[in-house]
C-alpha positions as CSV (number, residue, x, y, z in Angstrom):
1,X,-35.6,-17.9,-21.3
2,X,-34.6,-20.6,-18.5
3,X,-34.7,-19.3,-14.7
4,X,-30.7,-20.3,-14.9
5,X,-30.2,-17.9,-17.7
6,X,-32.0,-15.3,-16.3
7,X,-30.1,-15.7,-13.1
8,X,-27.0,-15.3,-14.8
9,X,-28.0,-12.2,-16.5
10,X,-29.3,-10.7,-13.5
11,X,-26.0,-11.2,-11.9
12,X,-24.2,-9.8,-14.7
13,X,-26.3,-6.8,-15.1
14,X,-25.9,-6.2,-11.2
15,X,-22.1,-6.8,-11.2
16,X,-22.0,-4.1,-14.2
17,X,-24.0,-1.4,-12.1
18,X,-21.8,-2.2,-9.1
19,X,-18.9,-1.2,-11.2
20,X,-20.2,2.0,-12.5
21,X,-21.3,3.0,-9.1
22,X,-17.9,2.4,-7.7
23,X,-16.1,4.4,-10.9
24,X,-18.4,7.2,-10.4
25,X,-18.1,7.4,-6.4
26,X,-14.2,7.3,-7.0
27,X,-14.4,10.4,-9.9
28,X,-16.7,12.3,-7.4
29,X,-14.2,12.0,-4.4
30,X,-11.3,13.2,-6.5
31,X,-12.9,15.9,-8.1
32,X,-13.6,17.2,-11.5
33,X,-10.7,16.0,-13.7
34,X,-8.5,15.1,-11.1
35,X,-7.3,11.7,-10.6
36,X,-6.1,10.6,-7.3
37,X,-4.1,7.5,-6.0
38,X,-6.0,5.8,-3.4
39,X,-5.1,6.1,0.7
40,X,-2.9,3.1,1.9
41,X,-2.9,2.8,5.8
42,X,-1.7,1.0,8.8
43,X,-3.1,1.5,12.3
44,X,-0.6,2.5,15.1
45,X,-1.3,1.4,18.6
46,X,-0.3,5.2,19.9
47,X,-2.2,8.6,20.3
48,X,-1.7,11.0,17.2
49,X,0.5,12.9,19.2
50,X,2.8,10.1,19.3
51,X,2.5,9.2,15.9
52,X,3.2,12.6,14.4
53,X,4.5,14.6,17.0
54,X,4.3,18.4,16.5
55,X,3.4,17.6,12.8
56,X,7.0,16.1,12.2
57,X,6.3,12.8,9.8
58,X,8.1,9.6,10.5
59,X,11.3,9.0,8.8
60,X,10.2,6.6,6.2
61,X,7.5,8.7,5.1
62,X,9.4,11.8,5.4
63,X,12.1,10.6,3.1
64,X,9.3,10.4,0.4
65,X,8.8,14.1,0.7
66,X,6.3,15.4,-1.9
67,X,5.9,12.3,-3.7
68,X,2.9,11.3,-1.0
69,X,0.1,13.1,0.7
70,X,-0.1,11.8,4.4
71,X,-2.9,12.3,6.9
72,X,-3.7,10.8,10.5
73,X,-7.3,9.7,12.2
74,X,-8.5,7.9,14.9
75,X,-8.6,4.4,14.2
76,X,-12.0,2.5,14.2
77,X,-13.0,1.4,17.7
78,X,-10.7,4.0,19.1
79,X,-7.7,1.6,18.9
80,X,-5.1,4.1,18.2
81,X,-4.3,6.2,15.1
82,X,-4.5,5.0,11.5
83,X,-1.6,6.7,9.6
84,X,-2.4,7.0,5.8
85,X,-0.6,8.0,2.7
86,X,-1.2,8.4,-0.9
87,X,0.6,9.3,-4.1
88,X,0.0,12.9,-5.0
89,X,0.0,11.7,-8.6
90,X,-2.0,9.3,-10.4
91,X,-1.1,5.4,-9.8
92,X,0.4,3.8,-13.1
93,X,-2.3,1.6,-14.9
94,X,-2.1,-1.1,-17.3
95,X,1.1,-2.1,-19.1
96,X,3.0,0.8,-17.4
97,X,1.7,-0.8,-14.0
98,X,3.0,-4.4,-14.8
99,X,6.4,-2.9,-15.9
100,X,6.7,-0.7,-12.7
101,X,6.3,-4.0,-10.5
102,X,8.3,-6.2,-12.8
103,X,11.3,-3.7,-12.3
104,X,10.9,-2.9,-8.7
105,X,10.1,0.7,-9.4
106,X,6.5,1.0,-8.7
107,X,5.9,4.2,-6.2
108,X,3.0,2.2,-4.5
109,X,5.4,-0.2,-3.2
110,X,7.6,2.7,-1.8
111,X,4.5,4.0,0.0
112,X,3.6,0.7,1.5
113,X,7.1,0.1,2.8
114,X,7.3,3.4,4.1
115,X,4.0,2.9,6.1
116,X,5.1,-0.3,7.4
117,X,8.4,1.0,8.5
118,X,7.2,4.0,10.1
119,X,4.7,1.5,12.3
120,X,7.9,-0.4,13.3
121,X,9.5,2.6,14.2
122,X,6.8,4.2,16.3
123,X,5.9,1.0,18.1
124,X,8.7,-0.8,18.7
125,X,11.7,1.5,18.1
126,X,13.5,-0.1,15.2
127,X,12.7,-1.3,11.7
128,X,12.6,-5.4,11.9
129,X,14.1,-7.4,9.5
130,X,12.8,-11.0,8.5
131,X,15.9,-12.4,6.7
132,X,19.2,-11.2,8.7
133,X,22.1,-11.9,6.4
134,X,24.5,-14.4,8.0
135,X,28.2,-13.7,8.4
136,X,30.6,-14.8,6.0
137,X,29.7,-15.8,2.3
138,X,27.1,-18.5,1.4
139,X,27.5,-20.9,-1.6
140,X,25.1,-19.8,-4.2
141,X,22.4,-22.3,-5.2
142,X,19.7,-22.3,-7.7
143,X,16.7,-22.3,-5.0
144,X,18.8,-19.5,-3.2
145,X,18.7,-17.4,-5.8
146,X,15.1,-17.6,-6.0
147,X,14.3,-17.4,-2.7
148,X,16.8,-14.5,-1.9
149,X,15.3,-12.5,-5.3
150,X,11.8,-13.2,-3.7
151,X,12.8,-11.7,-0.3
152,X,13.9,-8.7,-2.0
153,X,10.9,-8.3,-4.0
154,X,8.6,-8.7,-0.8
155,X,9.7,-5.5,0.8
156,X,7.3,-3.7,-1.3
157,X,4.5,-5.8,-1.0
158,X,4.9,-7.2,2.6
159,X,6.3,-10.0,4.3
160,X,7.5,-13.3,2.1
């Protein structure tokens, strides 16, 4: 076997081992037989008491109700508070995940949007909109339809 082929084989074995270790860690974190969603987080430039005053969740996260588990902790480097949320149910996977994203029914998008909105409410006092709607009616163009559709879908993933 040539040196190049051995290097490729070593990389393949190392990559497979890394994936196995990650999967085992994820299962260990979840507990026996319990599939968990991953945490999503935003760092807010405020003290924990300002983020969750008297244990009350920010409105966008409170609106999700029992769909999510929410937590806070001091942000790395003492730079505020990390507001975290994850789905209580397992995340959609495979074809179900693709279908949920295409239809706009992906619960992960709702969690990400709620975290971003909570951050904006706490830091700025209002939810900022990137694309304000103009007054009056706009003539529909093929390019405009594409842009407006993409802007609507971007709410679940971030800014377009």
